[in-house]
C-alpha positions in Angstrom: -15.0 -21.2 14.5 -16.1 -18.5 17.4 -12.4 -17.9 19.5 -11.6 -15.4 22.4 -9.8 -13.0 22.1 -7.8 -10.9 24.5 -7.1 -7.7 24.1 -6.5 -6.0 21.0 -4.7 -3.0 21.0 -4.8 -1.0 17.1 -1.9 1.5 16.4 -3.1 1.8 12.5 -5.1 0.9 9.9 -4.4 2.4 6.2 -7.2 3.7 4.5 -7.4 0.7 2.4 -6.8 -2.0 4.9 -9.6 -3.7 6.7 -9.2 -4.9 10.2 -11.2 -7.8 11.7 -11.6 -9.8 14.5 -14.3 -13.0 14.2 -16.1 -14.7 12.1 -15.9 -13.3 8.7 -17.1 -15.4 4.9 -15.7 -13.1 2.7 -13.5 -9.6 2.7 -13.1 -7.3 0.4 -10.6 -4.2 0.6 -10.3 -2.1 -2.2 -7.8 0.3 -3.2 -5.7 1.9 -5.9 -2.9 3.7 -5.8 0.7 5.8 -7.7 3.4 6.4 -6.7 6.2 7.8 -8.8 9.9 8.5 -7.1 13.2 9.1 -8.4 16.8 7.5 -8.4 17.6 5.7 -5.6 14.4 5.8 -3.6 13.4 2.8 -1.6 16.9 2.2 -0.9 16.7 0.5 3.2 20.2 -0.6 5.3 23.1 -0.2 7.6 25.4 1.9 5.4 23.9 2.7 2.0 25.2 4.7 -0.1 23.5 5.5 -3.6 25.6 7.0 -6.0 22.9 8.4 -9.3 24.1 12.1 -9.9 21.8 14.1 -11.7 17.6 12.4 -12.0 15.2 13.6 -13.5 11.3 12.0 -12.5 8.8 11.9 -15.5 5.4 12.5 -13.9 3.8 12.4 -17.0 1.1 9.1 -17.5 -1.2 10.6 -20.3 -3.5 7.3 -18.5 -5.5 8.9 -16.8 -7.2 5.2 -15.3 -4.2 2.9 -14.8 -6.7 -0.2 -13.9 -9.8 0.1 -12.7 -11.7 -1.6 -9.2 -15.3 0.0 -9.6 -17.0 -3.0 -9.1 -14.6 -5.2 -8.4 -15.2 -8.1 -6.5 
């Protein structure tokens, strides 16, 4: 259904993201990533105290492809 919109301000669209205004039947964003982080990572909040001691993150990954995204529609 058509719609009339006002001004749209786009601050950021990530590399795997899609920004769409208007009619669309299907959208298939495809992206993949791996994140390695040590102990105490990704914590947030007010007055947060994290004590993890000595930490080691293993970056070795024997699987070259964790999940294929080729041909996924």
